[in-house]
C-alpha positions in Angstrom: 89.5 62.9 110.3 90.3 66.3 111.4 92.2 68.8 109.2 94.0 71.9 110.1 94.4 74.3 107.2 96.9 77.2 107.0 96.7 79.6 104.1 99.8 81.9 103.8 100.4 84.8 101.2 97.9 86.9 99.2 94.2 86.9 98.8 94.4 85.0 95.4 96.2 82.1 97.3 93.5 82.2 99.9 90.8 81.5 97.1 92.7 78.5 96.3 92.7 77.4 99.8 89.0 77.9 100.1 88.4 75.8 97.1 90.6 73.1 98.8 88.6 73.3 102.0 85.4 73.0 99.7 86.8 69.7 98.4 87.9 68.3 101.6 84.6 68.9 103.5 82.6 67.6 100.5 84.5 64.4 101.0 83.9 64.0 104.8 86.8 65.7 106.4 86.1 68.0 109.2 88.0 71.2 110.0 89.8 72.3 113.3 91.8 75.3 114.3 93.8 73.4 117.0 96.9 71.7 115.7 97.1 69.4 118.8 93.7 67.9 117.5 94.5 67.7 113.7 95.2 64.4 112.0 96.2 66.3 108.9 97.7 69.8 108.4 97.7 71.3 105.0 99.8 74.5 104.5 99.1 76.6 101.3 102.4 78.4 100.9 103.7 81.7 99.5 107.2 82.6 98.2 106.6 86.0 96.5 109.5 87.7 98.4 112.1 86.4 100.8 110.0 87.1 103.8 107.0 85.1 102.5 109.4 82.3 101.7 110.8 82.3 105.2 107.4 82.4 106.8 106.2 79.3 104.7 109.5 77.4 105.7 109.1 78.2 109.3 105.4 77.4 109.4 106.1 73.9 107.8 108.9 73.2 110.3 106.8 74.3 113.2 103.7 72.1 112.1 106.1 69.2 111.3 106.9 68.9 115.1 103.5 67.5 115.6 104.5 64.4 113.8 105.8 63.3 117.2 102.2 63.7 118.9 99.0 63.5 117.0 99.7 64.4 113.4 99.4 61.6 110.8 100.0 63.6 107.6 101.5 66.8 106.5 100.5 68.3 103.2 102.2 71.3 101.5 100.7 73.2 98.5 101.1 76.3 96.6 103.8 78.6 95.5 106.7 77.5 97.5 105.9 73.8 96.5 105.9 74.7 92.9 109.0 76.8 92.9 111.2 74.2 94.9 109.6 71.0 93.7 113.0 69.4 93.4 114.2 70.4 96.9 111.2 70.5 99.2 110.7 66.8 100.1 114.6 66.4 100.2 114.9 69.3 102.5 111.8 68.6 104.7 111.3 64.9 104.8 108.5 65.3 107.3 106.3 66.2 104.4 104.0 63.5 103.1 102.4 65.1 100.2 103.1 68.1 97.7 100.9 70.0 95.4 101.9 72.7 92.8 100.1 75.8 92.3 97.7 74.5 89.6 97.2 71.1 91.4 95.1 72.0 94.3 92.1 70.3 92.8 93.9 67.0 93.8 94.0 67.9 97.5 91.5 65.0 98.4 93.7 62.5 96.6 96.9 63.9 98.4 95.4 63.7 101.8 94.0 60.2 101.1 97.3 58.8 100.0 99.2 60.6 102.8 97.1 59.0 105.4 97.8 55.6 103.8 101.5 56.3 104.4 102.1 56.8 100.7 104.3 59.8 99.7 102.4 61.8 97.0 103.4 64.5 94.5 101.3 66.1 91.9 102.2 68.9 89.5 100.1 70.0 86.6 101.4 72.5 83.8 101.7 75.9 85.4 99.3 76.9 82.6 96.7 74.6 83.5 93.3 76.1 85.1 91.5 73.9 87.5 87.7 73.5 86.9 86.0 75.0 90.0 82.6 74.8 88.5 81.5 72.2 90.9 83.4 73.1 93.9 81.4 74.8 96.9 84.1 77.1 98.4 84.3 77.4 102.2 84.6 81.1 102.6 86.9 82.0 105.5 86.5 85.7 105.4 83.3 85.8 107.1 79.9 85.6 105.8 79.7 89.2 104.5 82.6 89.5 102.0 84.7 87.2 99.8 87.4 87.4 97.2 86.4 86.5 93.6 89.5 85.4 91.5 88.8 86.2 88.0 92.1 85.2 86.4 95.4 83.3 87.0 98.8 83.9 85.9 100.6 86.9 84.3 102.4 87.8 81.0 104.0 91.1 82.1 107.4 89.6 82.9 108.6 92.3 85.3 112.2 92.0 86.0 111.9 91.4 89.7 108.9 89.1 89.8 108.8 85.3 89.9 105.1 85.0 89.6 105.0 84.0 85.8 107.4 81.2 86.6 105.2 79.6 89.3 101.8 80.8 88.3 102.0 80.5 84.4 100.7 82.7 81.7 97.6 85.1 82.1 94.4 83.0 81.7 90.9 84.2 82.6 88.1 82.2 84.3 85.1 82.0 82.1 82.4 84.6 82.7 79.8 81.9 83.1 81.7 80.2 86.0 82.5 83.6 87.6 78.9 84.6 87.6 77.8 81.1 89.0 80.4 81.5 91.8 79.3 85.0 92.6 75.5 83.9 92.7 76.4 81.2 95.1 78.4 83.5 97.3 75.5 86.0 97.5 73.1 83.2 98.4 75.5 82.4 101.2 75.2 86.1 102.5 78.2 87.6 100.9 77.5 91.4 100.3 81.0 92.6 99.2 82.9 90.9 96.2 86.7 91.9 96.0 87.8 91.1 92.5 91.3 89.8 92.4 93.9 88.4 89.9 97.5 88.9 89.1 96.2 91.6 86.9 92.5 92.1 86.9 92.4 94.7 84.1 93.2 92.3 81.3 90.4 90.0 82.2 88.9 88.2 79.2 91.4 89.4 76.6 92.8 85.9 76.3 89.3 84.6 75.8 87.8 87.1 73.4 90.6 89.4 72.4 88.9 92.2 74.2 89.1 93.5 77.9 85.9 92.1 79.4 86.3 93.6 82.9 83.6 96.2 82.3 81.3 93.6 80.9 81.9 91.2 83.9 81.4 94.1 86.3 78.0 95.0 84.8 76.8 91.3 85.0 78.1 91.1 88.7 76.1 94.3 89.5 72.9 92.5 88.6 73.3 89.8 91.3 70.7 90.4 94.2 72.4 90.6 97.4 75.7 92.0 96.3 76.1 95.7 97.4 79.8 96.4 96.9 82.2 95.5 94.3 85.8 96.3 94.8 88.6 96.3 92.3 92.3 95.2 93.2 95.5 94.6 91.1 94.5 97.1 88.2 97.7 97.8 86.0 97.8 101.6 85.2 98.5 101.0 81.4 95.4 98.8 81.1 92.9 101.3 82.7 90.8 102.6 79.9 87.9 105.0 79.5 85.4 102.0 79.6 86.6 100.7 82.9 86.6 104.3 84.3 83.0 104.8 83.2 81.8 101.5 84.9 83.4 102.5 88.2 81.7 105.8 87.9 78.2 104.9 86.8 77.5 101.4 88.4 76.2 102.2 92.0 77.5 98.9 93.4 81.1 99.5 92.3 83.2 101.2 95.1 84.9 104.5 94.1 88.1 102.8 94.9 90.9 101.3 92.8 94.1 99.3 93.7 96.8 100.3 91.1 100.1 99.0 91.8 102.9 101.2 90.1 106.0 100.2 91.9 108.0 103.3 91.1 107.6 106.8 89.4 111.0 107.4 87.7 111.2 106.4 84.2 114.7 104.9 84.3 113.8 102.6 87.2 110.4 101.8 85.6 112.3 100.7 82.4 114.7 98.5 84.4 111.7 96.9 86.3 110.3 96.0 83.0 107.1 98.1 83.6 105.1 99.4 80.7 104.4 102.9 81.8 106.2 106.1 82.3 105.9 108.8 85.0 104.0 110.7 82.5 101.5 108.1 81.8 100.9 107.4 85.6 100.2 111.1 86.2 97.7 111.1 83.3 95.7 108.1 84.5 95.7 109.4 88.0 94.4 112.8 86.9 91.8 111.2 84.6 90.6 109.1 87.4 90.2 112.0 89.9 88.7 114.2 87.2 86.0 111.5 86.3 85.4 110.2 89.9 86.2 112.9 92.3 85.8 111.0 95.4 87.8 108.0 94.3 90.2 106.4 96.6 93.4 105.3 95.0 95.7 102.7 96.6 99.2 101.9 95.2 102.3 100.0 96.2 106.0 101.0 95.7 109.3 99.2 95.7 112.3 101.1 97.3 115.9 100.0 96.7 115.6 98.5 93.3 119.0 97.9 91.8 120.5 101.1 90.5 118.0 103.3 92.3 120.0 106.5 93.1 119.2 109.2 95.6 117.9 111.3 92.8 115.5 108.6 91.8 114.4 108.3 95.4 113.9 112.1 95.8 111.7 112.0 92.5 109.6 109.1 94.0 109.0 111.3 97.1 108.1 114.3 94.9 105.8 111.9 93.0 103.9 110.7 96.2 103.6 114.4 97.4 102.0 115.3 94.0 99.7 112.5 93.7 98.5 112.4 97.4 97.4 108.8 97.3 94.6 107.9 99.7 96.2 104.6 100.4 99.8 103.4 99.9 102.1 100.6 100.8 106.0 100.4 100.4 108.1 97.2 100.2 111.8 97.1 100.1 113.2 95.3 96.9 113.7 91.5 97.5 116.1 89.9 95.0 114.5 86.6 93.9 116.5 83.9 92.4 115.4 83.2 88.9 114.5 86.7 88.1 116.4 89.1 85.9 116.7 91.8 88.5 118.4 89.5 91.0 121.5 89.4 88.5 121.8 93.1 88.3 125.2 94.2 89.6 124.1 97.6 91.2 122.2 96.0 94.2 121.3 98.5 97.0 122.4 97.7 100.6 119.5 96.5 102.8 119.9 99.6 105.2 119.4 102.1 102.3 116.2 100.3 101.1 114.8 100.4 104.6 115.6 104.1 105.1 114.0 105.1 101.8 111.0 103.0 102.7 110.6 104.7 106.0 111.1 108.1 104.5 108.2 107.5 102.1 106.0 106.0 104.6 106.5 109.0 107.0 105.4 111.2 104.2 102.5 109.0 103.5 101.4 109.0 107.1 101.2 112.9 106.9 99.2 112.6 103.7 96.8 109.9 105.1 96.1 112.0 108.1 95.2 114.9 106.0 92.8 112.7 104.1 91.1 111.5 107.2 90.8 115.1 108.4 89.1 116.1 105.4 86.5 113.4 106.0 85.4 114.9 109.4 81.8 116.0 109.3 80.9 113.9 106.1 78.7 110.9 106.2 79.9 107.6 104.6 78.4 104.3 104.0 80.3 101.7 106.2 80.1 98.0 106.3 80.1 96.6 109.8 82.8 94.0 110.5 82.7 93.4 114.2 82.5 94.7 117.8 85.3 95.4 120.1 84.0 94.7 123.8 86.8 96.2 125.6 86.1 99.6 123.9 82.3 99.2 123.4 82.6 100.3 119.8 81.9 98.7 116.5 84.4 98.4 113.7 83.8 98.6 110.0 85.1 99.7 106.6 84.1 102.5 104.2 84.2 102.3 100.5 87.8 103.6 100.7 89.1 100.6 102.8 89.9 97.1 101.3 89.9 94.2 103.8 93.1 93.6 105.6 95.3 96.3 103.8 93.4 99.6 104.6 92.1 101.5 107.6 89.0 101.1 109.6 86.1 103.0 110.7 85.3 102.8 114.5 81.4 103.1 114.9 79.5 104.5 118.0 75.9 103.3 117.8 72.9 103.5 120.1 71.6 100.3 118.6 73.0 96.8 118.1 74.6 96.4 114.8 75.3 93.0 112.9 78.4 91.8 111.1 77.6 92.6 107.4 75.1 95.5 108.1 75.6 98.6 106.0 75.2 101.9 108.0 75.7 105.5 107.2 78.4 107.0 109.7 79.0 110.7 110.3 82.7 111.0 110.8 83.7 112.9 114.0 87.4 112.3 114.2 90.1 111.4 111.6 93.3 109.6 112.7 96.4 108.6 110.8 94.6 105.8 108.9 91.5 105.2 110.7 88.4 107.2 111.3 85.7 107.5 114.1 82.2 108.4 113.8 78.5 107.8 115.0 75.7 106.1 113.1 73.7 108.8 111.3 70.2 107.4 112.1 68.4 110.3 110.5 70.4 109.9 107.3 70.0 106.1 107.5 66.2 106.4 107.7 
């Protein structure tokens, strides 16, 4: 039986998808990327914001059309299935099986029952944590990098966020299981581990009462074959001196941190339910830059949160100018049913949200261009990710670039390079987000 698997949403969702793929292939199913050849289609959905919800629904409806052709079973898993468990089968009867966010370990049963013509639904408690200790993931990000999901759920309860209601309370994966998984990934050729969770900085606190992320990183750095470790989703209020020290001193840890802050103005931060102030944010950014001068800081912002005034927006612009983030993304506020913020009366018109987003991104484009210009003439370590035949140039990422969300380094090389290779590149040109350079063979040798 051939299965087409579609994974939507974030990298944390992708890890769940890769676990399901591992279970399916272990049980004799083969994979295809052609929907016209698939006996079964599995869609792991997202519904974090309106656009993600719309994409998930449209994908389900598009794949359901193949029921009139070759498709024998349609399985839907993940966040949309969890959030709308009472409506999804009624609204889309073409679906044969549904799995909630913590039920992905039942994927084989779901597919088997669906192929028998039996409707199947399975929902565990949202605070359940599947045991992945015996699952061999099918890595879909290439053989050279993989995401390592170190925890599930969140306890922050931000007023705009639906995640705690569909992903449950914060709970860490045991260190033993994570190290086993990382060892397995390294043996498969993975050279970069990207650590992800709803909030990576709290790793281990629910297990031992202490933040164990620095200890986990130290242990991961001992694994042969792993050369880069990258940190995403680090909440600013949880970044402490111990974590900064491990980023600073462990050679395998990229001088890069993803630190979502969402806003800078205290009134809006308070309404969002965030646990920081503008002063706190400036302090942690200054400390990071002082201790690790070459660190690349990525953040995300929300424009048009209910009650955001023009003064608040201008304050946010000033904050971006002051902090000069190396990497920054901006989302317009999306009111999500079931969240506190969706009930606020002072909602912002969509066109205002978009205008404010565009204004911040225009500013950030200038800052990003300045950052890339500052890199001209410097030599940086780059991981090769592929080759563009039409341009006769290789493409890769520096320590400053997380996969899929940041820029690229285009590499001119006299010799053939392989995906996953690390090379030293002298930057010759800086663009808005990307850089161009040549392999520095003398430096490499």
